[in-house]
N, C-alpha and C positions, 0 to 999 in steps of 0.2 A: 504494499500499499504506500502510496506517495505520501510523504510527510509534510506537514505545513512549517512555516518558519515565522518566529516573532522576535524582534529585537527590542530590548529594554535598556534604557540608558539613564545614567546620571546627567546632570546638566553642567553645573559650574565646575569647571576644570576638566571637563570630559568632552561633551558635545560643544560646550560653549568655552571660549578662551577664559582662563582664570582672571585676567586683567581687563580685557576689552569686551567680554562676553560675546564676541563675534563667532559665528559658526562657518565663516567664509571657506576656511581650509577644509571643512568636511563636505562641502557642496557636491563633489563628484559622488561620494558615497550615498548622500541623501537622495541624489538622482537616481542611483542604482535601486535603492529601496522602493522609490515610486514607480520605476519601471517594472520591477519584480512584484509589485503590490504586496510588499512585506510590511506588516504593521509595525509601527515605531512607537513604543510606550515610553513616555517621559516619565522619569522616576526620580524624584528631587526632594530636597529639604525646603524647596520653595513653597510658597502658598498657592492655592488654587488661583488666586488672582494674578499672581506672577506667571504661573505656568500657562494660563489662558493667553497672556500676551506673547509667550514664546511660541505656543501652538499657533497662534494667528500668523506671526512672522515666518514660521516654517510651512505655513499651510498644512498643519497637521490636524487630522480629524480623529485620531485614534483615542482609546482609553488613556488615562494617566494617573499617576500615583503621587500624591502631594504630601509634604511635610513628613518626610522620612517614614512613609507608610501609615500616615495617620488615617488616610482614606484613599479609596479608589473611586475615580470619577469616570462613568461610562457614558458617553453621549447617548440620549434617548434614541432608541431603535437600533442601536449598535449590534446588540446580541438579541436573540429571540427573547421576548419577555418571559416565557415560561422557565428559562433557566436562571432568571435574575433574582437572587435573594437579597433584595436591596430595598431603600427608601428612595423616593423621588423628590428631586428639587427641580426648579425650572431649568430644562436643557439637559439634565443628567439623571441617571441612576446612581446612587451613592451607597457604597459599602464602607461603613465606618470601622477602623480597627483601633483608633487612637483613644487616649483619655482626653475628656474635654478640657479646653484651655484654662477655664476657671480653676479646675483642680490643679493643674500644672503651676499656675501662679501661687496658689495656696502653699504648695509645697516649696516653691522657689523661695518665697519670703521666709519660710521656717529655716531653710538651708542658709540663707543670707545672714539671719540672726546668729547662727552657730559659727559662720566665718565672716566676721565683720570686715568690711572693706575689701573683700576678695572677689565678689560676684557682681556683675552689673547686667541685668536682664535686657533683652531686646525691647520690651515694653517700656523700659525707662529711657530708651534713646530717642532722641528727636529725629524726625526725618533727615535733618541735616547731618546728624551724626551718623546715622545708617548709611547715607550717601558717602560720607567721607571714609567710613570703614570698609565700604564695599565696592566703591566705584560706580554705584547705581546713581541715576538721576533722582532728583527729589520725587517726582511722581512714581518712579519705579520703587523707591524707598517706602512710599506710602502703601504700595501694594505689598511690600515685603512685611509691613507691620500688621497686616491683616491675618493674624495667626488663628488657627482653630485647633491645632493638636500638637504643637511643638514650641518650645521656648528657647530660642537661641540665646546664649550668653557669654560674656567675656569673663575670663578667670585671671585674677592678678598673679597669684603665686601658684606655680604648678606643683609645688611640693604637697599641697593639700588636695590635689585632684582625687586620689584614692579615698580619702576620707569624706569628700564630698559626694563621690559615687556611691559609698556605703549608705550614707545618709539618705540619698535618693532611693536606694534598693529597699531601705527599711520602710519607706512609704509606698512600695509597689512600683516605683518609677525607674527609668534607666537614663543614663548619660552616654552619649555618644559624641565622637570627635569628628567634626566636619573640617572643610578646608579653611574656614575663617572663624567659625565659633564652635563652641561645645553646645550640645542640644539636650535639653530635659525632655524626655518623651515617656509615654506610657509603655504598655507591654506590646509594643507594635514595632515593626521595622520594614524596610523595603522588601525583604525576602518573603515575609508572610503575604503581602499584597501581590508580589510577583507570582507565587505559587497559585494563589487564588485566581488571578487573571488567566494564567496559562491553562488552569483547568477549564475555565469558561471558553477559551479559544478552541480547545480540543472538543468540548461539547458542541460548540457552534459549528466547527468545521466538520465533525464526525470523523476525525482521524487524528492520529498523534501529531505533536507539534515540537520541533526542535526550538531551542531558545538560545539566544546570544545575549549576554549582559555585559555592559561596559561601565567601569567607574574609575576612579583615581584615588580614593581615600578610604579611610577605615569605616566611615559610615555607609560605604557600598559594599562591605563584605557580606552582609546578609543577602544582598541582591546577587552578588556573584555566586554564593552558595546555592542559590536557588535555581540557576540556570545550567544548561548543558555545556555551554562554551562560555566560561568566564574570561573576560578581556580587562587587563589593567593598563590604562594609558599612563605616560609619563606625567609627573608633576612639573610645574614650572621650574626650570633649571635642569630638567632631563633625568631626574631620579624617579624610581618607583617607590610607592609607599611600603616601608617594611613590615607594617602591619598586615598586609595582605600576603599570606603564605599558602595559598590553595595550591593543590596539586590534582589535576593539570591546571595550568594558567598560561593564557595567551598574553605575552608581554609585548604590547603594541609598540612599534618603533617610532615613537614621536609623542611630543607634548600635547595634551588636550585634543582639540579638533583634528590636528594633523595626524596623531596616532589612531584616533577614532576612524578617520578616512582610510588609513592603511589596513586596519583590522577588518572593517566592513568589506573593502574592496577584495580583500584575501578570502574571508570566510563565506560571504553571501553566494558567490558564484558557485562554491563547492556544495553548499547545503540547499540552495534554492534552484540549482540548475541553470 
């Protein structure tokens, strides 16, 4: 039986350049996916509002995963309704995996009191500060602050990281490290959402599906563990994140979108014919 193919990708530092947020270097590979009609699932710590902007720029109409696996957003009518275990909001079927943002902030404030002066949450930053830290424009920074399932934060003293992690665990939450921030999340990650979506693709297509996953940092590990062909692109400066130690692991020869292009142009013709 002919197998399907789905590509799932991180955004910042992977499909999007870490500094400029450009995907220009990946364009040849994006064209190949469109020609082969291979779904491209965006899977990011970004908010729904941010990902919607990226999807529009990419002319992407596939399902996506927001806020480190906080929720899966599936365009209305994308899958047959009978296989959709979800709630509905305008334009989407939504499957929530994350902890409500109000609960995350409650625990975050508790952690802050235990480690005074060490943590600064995303919700405490002004749009201007977010823009300065990330390189986003002010309007983009406003979208980034529309959190629903994930609280990014800055940590002053790295020596307290494990103690902060343990405090979060005692409240049933997790801390993962991204490219720019640490993230306080619930019992959710990119991998859980990826596995869920891949099952839906198989049900919808009526056949097995191969999966390629691409990332650049530690918070992408669950995604890479969930796919058949995990790909690690180089970080800015040409190094690979040492926290990703999967075997097998495709090490893409290039930083961010350049490595993304190289991996997709190599793997997709072999898997999609």
